[in-house]
C-alpha positions in Angstrom: -28.0 -31.5 36.3 -27.6 -32.0 32.3 -26.4 -28.9 30.1 -29.1 -27.0 28.4 -30.4 -28.3 24.8 -29.7 -26.2 21.9 -32.9 -24.4 20.2 -31.8 -25.3 17.0 -31.9 -29.3 17.6 -35.0 -28.4 19.2 -36.4 -26.8 16.0 -34.8 -29.5 14.0 -36.5 -32.1 15.9 -39.8 -30.7 15.7 -39.6 -30.2 12.1 -38.1 -33.9 11.7 -41.2 -35.9 13.8 -44.5 -35.7 11.7 -47.4 -34.7 14.6 -50.0 -36.8 12.9 -47.1 -39.7 14.1 -47.2 -38.2 17.3 -50.8 -37.3 18.4 -52.3 -40.6 16.2 -50.4 -43.4 18.1 -52.5 -41.4 21.5 -55.9 -40.2 19.6 -57.6 -41.5 17.3 -57.2 -39.4 14.2 -59.9 -39.2 10.7 -59.5 -37.6 7.8 -61.2 -34.6 7.6 -60.5 -32.5 4.6 -57.3 -31.8 4.4 -56.9 -31.9 8.2 -57.6 -34.3 10.4 -59.7 -34.6 13.5 -60.7 -36.7 16.9 -62.8 -36.1 19.8 -60.3 -33.6 22.1 -58.4 -35.5 24.8 -58.3 -32.3 26.8 -62.2 -31.9 27.6 -65.1 -34.1 27.3 -67.1 -33.7 23.9 -69.5 -36.1 21.7 -68.6 -34.2 18.5 -64.8 -34.0 17.1 -63.8 -30.3 17.8 -60.0 -31.5 17.6 -58.1 -30.4 14.9 -54.7 -31.5 13.4 -53.0 -29.6 10.7 -50.4 -31.6 8.9 -49.0 -29.1 7.0 -48.3 -26.5 9.7 -47.8 -29.2 11.9 -50.0 -28.1 14.9 -53.2 -29.1 16.4 -56.4 -27.0 17.5 -59.7 -27.6 19.7 -62.3 -25.3 18.2 -64.1 -26.4 21.9 -61.5 -26.0 24.1 -58.9 -23.7 22.5 -55.9 -26.5 23.4 -53.7 -25.7 20.5 -49.9 -26.0 20.0 -47.1 -28.1 18.5 -46.0 -31.9 18.9 -44.1 -30.7 21.5 -47.1 -28.9 23.2 -49.3 -32.0 22.5 -46.9 -34.7 24.8 -46.7 -32.1 27.4 -50.3 -31.7 28.0 -51.2 -35.1 27.1 -48.5 -36.9 28.9 -47.9 -34.4 31.6 -44.2 -34.2 30.5 -42.3 -31.8 31.6 -40.5 -29.6 28.5 -37.2 -31.6 29.0 -39.0 -34.5 29.1 -40.9 -34.2 26.0 -38.0 -33.0 24.2 -36.5 -36.6 25.3 -39.6 -38.0 24.0 -39.7 -36.6 20.9 -35.8 -37.8 20.1 -36.8 -41.5 21.1 -39.6 -41.0 18.1 -36.9 -39.6 15.8 -34.6 -42.0 16.7 -31.8 -39.4 17.6 -29.8 -38.3 21.1 -30.5 -34.7 22.3 -27.3 -33.2 22.7 -26.4 -30.7 25.6 -24.7 -27.5 25.4 -21.4 -27.3 27.7 -21.5 -26.2 30.8 -20.2 -25.9 34.8 -22.9 -28.9 35.3 -21.6 -32.3 33.8 -24.4 -34.3 32.3 -26.3 -37.0 34.4 -24.6 -40.5 34.5 -27.6 -42.3 32.6 -25.9 -45.4 33.6 -27.6 -45.2 36.8 -31.0 -46.0 35.8 -29.8 -49.1 34.0 -28.0 -50.4 37.0 -31.3 -49.1 39.0 -33.6 -51.6 37.4 -31.3 -53.9 37.6 -31.5 -53.8 41.2 -35.4 -53.6 40.8 -35.6 -56.5 38.9 -33.2 -58.4 41.7 -35.4 -57.2 44.4 -38.7 -58.3 42.9 -37.0 -61.6 42.1 -36.1 -62.1 45.8 -39.0 -62.0 47.4 -40.3 -64.9 45.1 -37.4 -67.0 46.4 -39.1 -68.5 50.0 -35.4 -69.4 50.7 -34.3 -65.8 50.6 -37.3 -63.9 51.4 -38.1 -65.3 54.6 -41.0 -64.1 56.3 -41.3 -60.9 53.8 -44.5 -62.1 52.1 -45.8 -63.1 55.5 -45.8 -59.4 56.6 -47.3 -58.4 53.5 -50.1 -60.5 53.8 -50.4 -59.7 57.8 -50.2 -55.9 55.8 -53.3 -56.7 53.6 -51.2 -56.1 50.3 -51.9 -58.5 47.6 -50.2 -60.0 45.3 -51.4 -57.5 42.3 -50.9 -54.7 44.4 -47.1 -56.0 45.1 -47.0 -56.2 41.4 -48.0 -53.0 40.6 -45.8 -51.2 42.7 -43.2 -53.4 42.2 -42.3 -54.5 45.6 -39.5 -56.6 46.3 -36.9 -57.5 49.1 -33.5 -57.0 50.1 -32.3 -59.8 51.8 -30.3 -60.3 55.0 -26.2 -60.6 54.5 -23.6 -57.9 53.7 -23.1 -58.6 49.9 -26.4 -60.1 48.0 -27.2 -56.9 45.7 -23.1 -56.5 45.3 -22.7 -60.0 44.0 -25.7 -60.0 41.8 -24.7 -57.0 40.3 -21.2 -57.8 39.9 -21.3 -56.8 36.1 -21.5 -53.2 37.1 -18.4 -51.3 38.2 -18.5 -51.3 42.4 -18.3 -47.2 42.3 -21.2 -46.8 39.6 -23.2 -49.2 42.4 -22.0 -46.6 45.1 -23.2 -43.8 42.7 -26.4 -45.1 42.4 -27.2 -45.2 46.1 -27.4 -49.2 46.8 -24.2 -49.8 47.9 -22.5 -47.9 50.9 -18.4 -47.2 51.3 -17.3 -47.1 55.1 -14.7 -44.8 56.4 -12.4 -48.0 56.5 -13.2 -48.6 52.7 -15.0 -51.2 53.2 -18.1 -51.6 50.5 -21.4 -53.2 51.4 -25.2 -53.0 50.6 -27.2 -50.1 51.6 -30.3 -52.5 51.9 -30.5 -55.5 54.0 -33.4 -57.5 55.2 -36.1 -54.5 54.1 -38.9 -54.8 51.8 -38.2 -52.5 48.8 -40.1 -50.2 47.1 -39.0 -49.0 44.1 -39.2 -45.1 43.5 -39.9 -44.2 40.1 -39.9 -40.7 38.2 -42.6 -39.5 36.0 -41.3 -41.7 33.1 -41.5 -44.4 35.2 -37.4 -45.0 35.6 -36.7 -46.4 38.9 -34.4 -43.6 40.6 -34.1 -44.8 43.8 -35.6 -47.0 46.6 -37.4 -47.1 50.2 -36.5 -50.1 52.4 -38.8 -51.3 55.4 -37.6 -53.4 58.1 -39.9 -56.6 59.2 -39.9 -55.6 62.6 -39.4 -52.9 65.4 -35.9 -52.2 64.4 -34.5 -48.6 63.7 -34.6 -47.2 61.3 -38.2 -48.2 60.6 -37.4 -46.5 56.8 -34.9 -46.1 54.8 -34.1 -44.2 51.8 -32.0 -44.0 49.1 -29.6 -41.2 49.3 -29.4 -38.1 47.0 -28.0 -39.0 43.8 -27.9 -37.8 40.5 -31.3 -38.6 39.4 -32.7 -38.8 42.5 -33.4 -35.9 44.9 -36.0 -36.2 47.8 -37.1 -32.7 47.9 -38.6 -33.1 44.2 -39.6 -36.6 43.9 -43.0 -38.2 45.1 -43.4 -42.1 45.9 -46.8 -43.5 43.7 -46.9 -40.5 41.1 -46.3 -42.7 38.3 -48.5 -45.1 39.2 -51.1 -43.0 39.9 -50.9 -41.1 36.3 -50.8 -45.0 35.0 -54.1 -45.7 36.6 -56.0 -42.5 35.9 -55.6 -40.2 32.8 -57.1 -37.7 34.4 -56.0 -36.9 37.8 -59.2 -34.2 39.4 -57.2 -34.8 42.7 -54.1 -36.2 44.4 -53.7 -36.9 48.1 -50.6 -36.7 49.7 -50.1 -39.0 52.8 -46.3 -40.1 54.8 -46.0 -43.6 54.1 -45.4 -46.3 51.1 -47.6 -48.9 52.7 -50.4 -46.0 52.9 -49.9 -45.5 49.0 -50.2 -49.4 48.6 -53.3 -49.9 50.9 -55.0 -47.0 49.2 -54.3 -47.8 45.6 -55.7 -51.3 46.1 -59.0 -50.4 48.1 -60.0 -48.2 45.4 -58.2 -45.1 45.9 -55.1 -45.0 43.2 -54.9 -40.9 43.1 -52.3 -41.3 46.3 -48.1 -39.9 46.9 -46.0 -40.0 49.7 -43.1 -37.8 50.3 -40.2 -39.4 50.7 -39.0 -39.0 54.6 -38.8 -35.5 53.9 -41.4 -32.4 54.7 -43.7 -31.6 51.7 -41.7 -28.9 49.6 -42.5 -26.0 47.6 -41.3 -27.9 44.7 -43.5 -30.9 45.5 -46.5 -28.8 45.4 -45.2 -27.3 41.7 -45.1 -30.8 40.3 -48.3 -32.4 42.0 -50.5 -28.9 40.3 -48.9 -29.8 37.0 -51.0 -32.9 36.8 -54.3 -31.9 38.7 -56.0 -28.6 40.5 -56.5 -30.1 44.1 -54.3 -31.5 46.4 -55.7 -32.9 49.9 -53.0 -33.6 52.6 -53.7 -36.1 54.7 -51.5 -36.2 58.3 -51.8 -37.9 61.7 -53.9 -35.9 64.1 -51.2 -35.8 66.4 -48.7 -32.9 67.5 -46.2 -34.1 64.5 -48.9 -34.5 62.1 -49.8 -30.9 62.5 -46.5 -29.6 62.2 -45.8 -31.5 59.4 -49.2 -29.9 57.8 -48.2 -26.5 59.0 -44.8 -26.7 56.9 -46.8 -28.4 54.0 -49.4 -25.1 54.0 -46.1 -22.8 54.2 -44.3 -24.3 51.0 -47.2 -24.6 49.3 -48.6 -20.7 49.6 -45.9 -19.5 47.1 -47.8 -21.5 44.3 -51.3 -21.7 45.4 -53.6 -19.3 43.2 -56.8 -19.4 41.8 -57.6 -22.6 39.9 -55.7 -24.3 42.4 -57.0 -26.0 45.7 -54.9 -27.3 49.1 -57.0 -29.1 51.6 -56.2 -30.7 54.7 -57.2 -34.0 56.3 -56.3 -35.2 59.6 -56.7 -39.2 60.6 -57.5 -40.0 64.4 -54.8 -41.1 66.6 -53.3 -44.2 66.6 -54.8 -44.6 62.7 -53.4 -43.9 59.7 -54.6 -43.9 56.0 -53.6 -47.4 55.8 -55.4 -48.9 59.1 -58.5 -46.8 58.0 -59.2 -48.0 54.9 -58.7 -51.1 55.9 -61.0 -50.9 58.9 -63.7 -48.5 57.8 -63.8 -49.2 53.8 -63.3 -47.2 50.4 -66.7 -45.1 50.7 -66.0 -44.1 54.1 -62.7 -42.8 53.4 -63.9 -40.9 50.9 -66.4 -39.1 52.8 -63.6 -38.1 55.1 -61.8 -37.1 52.4 -64.6 -35.1 50.7 -64.9 -33.2 54.4 -61.4 -32.2 54.8 -60.3 -28.2 55.5 -59.4 -25.8 52.8 -55.9 -24.4 53.2 -57.7 -20.8 54.1 -60.3 -22.6 56.8 -57.0 -24.6 58.4 -54.8 -21.2 58.1 -56.9 -19.4 59.9 -58.2 -21.8 62.7 -54.3 -22.4 62.8 -53.5 -18.5 63.5 -56.4 -18.2 65.5 -55.8 -21.1 68.3 -56.1 -19.1 71.5 -56.3 -16.1 70.5 -59.8 -14.2 72.1 -60.7 -12.3 68.9 -62.7 -10.2 71.2 -59.6 -8.2 71.9 -58.2 -5.8 70.0 -54.7 -7.0 71.2 -55.5 -10.2 69.8 -56.8 -9.4 66.8 -53.7 -7.4 66.4 -51.5 -10.4 67.1 -53.4 -12.6 64.3 -52.9 -10.0 62.1 -49.3 -9.8 63.1 -49.2 -14.0 62.5 -51.1 -14.2 59.3 -49.2 -11.6 57.0 -46.0 -12.7 56.8 -47.7 -16.0 55.0 -49.9 -14.1 53.0 -47.6 -12.0 51.6 -45.8 -15.4 49.9 -49.0 -15.7 47.9 -48.6 -15.1 44.1 -50.7 -11.8 43.7 -53.8 -12.2 42.2 -57.1 -13.6 42.9 -56.7 -15.8 45.6 -54.7 -13.5 47.7 -56.7 -10.8 47.6 -59.0 -13.1 49.1 -57.0 -14.1 51.8 -56.6 -10.4 52.6 -60.3 -10.2 52.4 -60.2 -13.0 55.3 -57.8 -11.3 57.3 -59.7 -8.2 57.5 -62.9 -9.5 58.5 -61.1 -11.9 61.1 -58.8 -9.1 62.8 -61.4 -6.3 61.8 -59.2 -4.0 60.0 -59.3 -2.7 56.9 -57.2 -3.8 53.5 -56.1 -0.2 53.3 -54.6 -1.0 57.1 -53.1 -4.2 56.1 -51.2 -2.7 52.8 -50.3 0.2 54.5 -48.6 -2.0 57.3 -46.8 -4.3 55.2 -46.0 -1.4 52.7 -47.4 -3.6 49.8 -50.6 -3.4 47.9 -52.8 -6.8 47.9 -54.6 -5.5 45.1 -54.7 -7.7 42.0 -52.2 -6.3 39.3 -50.4 -8.1 36.6 -47.2 -9.5 37.0 -44.8 -7.2 35.6 -42.2 -10.0 34.7 -44.6 -11.9 33.1 -46.5 -9.1 30.7 -47.0 -9.3 27.3 -46.2 -6.1 25.3 -49.9 -5.0 24.0 -50.3 -5.2 19.8 -51.9 -3.1 17.9 -54.7 -4.1 14.8 -51.7 -4.1 12.1 -49.3 -5.8 14.6 -51.1 -8.9 15.1 -52.0 -9.1 11.6 -48.9 -9.4 10.7 -47.9 -11.7 13.7 -50.6 -14.1 12.0 -48.9 -13.6 8.6 -45.5 -14.1 9.5 -46.5 -17.4 11.9 -48.2 -19.1 8.7 -45.7 -18.3 6.1 -42.4 -17.5 7.9 -40.0 -17.4 4.7 -41.9 -13.7 3.9 -39.3 -12.6 6.6 -36.4 -13.0 4.0 -38.2 -10.2 1.7 -37.7 -7.3 4.1 -34.7 -4.9 3.1 -31.4 -4.7 5.3 -32.7 -1.2 5.9 -36.2 -2.2 6.7 -35.2 -4.4 9.3 -32.9 -2.1 11.0 -35.5 0.5 11.1 -37.8 -1.8 12.6 -35.7 -3.1 15.4 -34.3 0.4 16.1 -38.1 1.9 16.7 -39.7 -1.3 17.5 -38.3 -3.3 20.0 -40.2 -3.3 22.7 -43.2 -5.0 20.5 -44.1 -8.6 20.2 -44.1 -8.5 16.3 -40.1 -7.1 16.0 -39.2 -10.1 18.9 -41.0 -12.6 16.4 -39.5 -11.1 13.5 -36.0 -11.2 15.0 -36.4 -14.6 16.1 -37.4 -15.7 12.7 -34.6 -14.1 11.2 -31.9 -15.0 13.5 -33.0 -18.8 14.2 -33.6 -19.4 10.8 -37.0 -21.1 11.5 -39.0 -21.8 8.8 -42.6 -23.1 9.7 -45.2 -22.4 12.2 -44.5 -25.9 14.6 -40.9 -24.6 15.3 -41.8 -20.8 15.7 -44.5 -21.7 18.1 -42.0 -24.4 19.7 -39.5 -21.4 20.4 -41.8 -19.7 22.5 -43.0 -22.8 24.6 -42.7 -21.3 28.3 -43.0 -17.7 27.6 -45.9 -15.4 28.4 -46.2 -14.9 24.5 -46.5 -18.6 23.7 -50.5 -18.2 24.2 -50.9 -15.1 22.1 -48.8 -17.1 18.7 -51.1 -20.0 19.2 -54.1 -18.0 19.5 -52.6 -15.9 16.1 -52.3 -19.3 14.3 -55.7 -20.2 14.5 -56.9 -18.0 11.6 -55.9 -18.7 8.4 -54.5 -15.4 5.9 -57.1 -15.1 3.3 -53.7 -13.6 0.8 -51.5 -16.2 -0.1 -48.6 -16.1 -2.5 -47.1 -13.3 -3.8 -50.1 -11.0 -2.7 -49.4 -12.3 0.9 -45.8 -11.0 0.3 -46.7 -7.5 -1.1 -49.5 -7.0 1.7 -46.8 -8.0 4.6 -44.1 -5.6 2.8 -46.5 -2.8 2.8 -48.0 -3.4 6.5 -44.6 -3.7 7.7 -44.0 0.4 6.4 -47.5 1.2 7.8 -46.6 -0.3 11.3 -43.3 1.4 11.2 -44.9 4.6 10.3 -47.4 4.1 13.2 -44.8 3.2 15.9 -43.1 6.6 14.5 -46.4 8.4 15.2 -47.1 6.9 18.4 -43.2 8.1 20.0 -43.8 11.6 18.6 -47.2 11.9 20.4 -45.6 10.7 23.3 -42.7 13.2 23.0 -45.5 16.2 22.7 -47.1 14.9 25.9 -43.5 14.7 27.5 -43.2 18.3 26.4 -46.8 19.8 27.9 -45.5 18.4 31.1 -41.8 19.4 30.9 -40.8 22.5 28.6 -37.5 22.6 30.1 -34.3 23.9 26.9 -33.4 19.7 27.1 -36.9 18.6 26.3 -37.5 21.2 23.5 -34.2 20.0 21.8 -34.9 15.9 21.9 -38.8 17.3 20.3 -37.3 19.3 17.4 -34.3 16.7 16.9 -37.1 13.7 16.1 -39.4 16.0 14.4 -36.8 16.9 12.0 -35.8 13.2 11.5 -38.8 12.6 10.0 -40.2 13.3 6.5 -43.3 15.0 7.3 -43.8 17.4 10.3 -48.1 16.5 9.9 -47.3 13.3 12.2 -46.5 15.4 15.0 -48.7 16.8 17.9 -47.9 20.2 18.6 -47.2 20.7 22.2 
């Protein structure tokens, strides 16, 4: 994995790239006063409410509330991960992304070029009848059209031990091994990994080829062969067809997860392009985390036999840690002897979509499976149901969905929620996560944060004494965190401040504060900010004094009393104190 991208580079990059250039190349902007407007790309609307502020370098939608910097726009609009969005901005700016030194070596980017060249080679082979043999006939028999083969980049690895090796002789042999294209055996012999197989290029979310899947033409074993793990390819994270699905559909209200490459291709060419497949591995938590970045609903489509149901149960277990309200997981099982490929070819698109609509929710599937063979009229069976259910329900994130699953278990097992909580020693009631909680801010703190977000330069007007007093007294506040970040990282505009909070719970608070422009400007804004900081420090001091007084009422020991009077002597006026 690559090293960390320096925050200073991210800040400079966002300053360098004009947000108007980024957005206007993807959404048509029109001038409206000092800002630019467009129909919001994040929700359906007929009247433009999406506004881009070129001066402040951020966007805001008055309809749905979407807001952020050019970096956030790329992440949301193109469904990119943070690093991918940084790399996209860097390409726009024409600069290389630096990496901080660390124990992890950077990815060998030469592998992408090698894999892309191999992809072109395999696709050229399938068009050469002298080399492709029965490959085209096999694809025709499977109902694969020329358009589908083109869209998915289907190719063919010819028979022989060194076809690819010879075709890619311009690359070092060890690099071809590192890319997973060649195999070096124990005797030191190096030869092609894929031989006499239909090839399916596996692309990452940016469309780069990171590996291949290969299928034999007959019944030889193994039927499917995948690239090994490499620096650019991890089976537990990649999904076949995700790039193609995103290319076919701007929005993905639903994604289907199937088991084979041919299932993905067949469904796509029959009008169901929102399909992905795992790469010879069980559906992992990382797979679900990735998929839920692009959709709110996932339908797992498995064979109805024992192996398919075992795979479905593993998928459910993997998905539980990332399931919460707003996300749906469903399960669909095809009949014995069928798979999605044969099913849609025999029944057609309409019938297949009906079966998808009739799929079973994760909650129903979960309780149906654990309740199999249990006579719930028996108290022992109900206790057994609870024993089976609780370990998996405990994996769910704390929130409304987990609460609903506990209530369902309470009904099924006829056990009170309190008894369930007592059994596991954990409360399942919805509560805010301590790890992601954002400190609550007072009215004056929010006003100061708004000033600072719009005019970061005013932070420089605070004296060193005020800064020291502010940070000492208010280190737990979001305002002090913001001020410290602005000063320490020399953040000079709204967009770079917002970018520095991307991925943090406080980011949404920050972007919300940027939507209101201060009524003051220039010297008046600076004076109001400095005066407000003094009032903020006084407010925090009074809050601390009141807390001490409350503590003293509960514990009037000599030690506690000494703390109280020491704090009282430290202030200029004792009027700020409450008398215990």
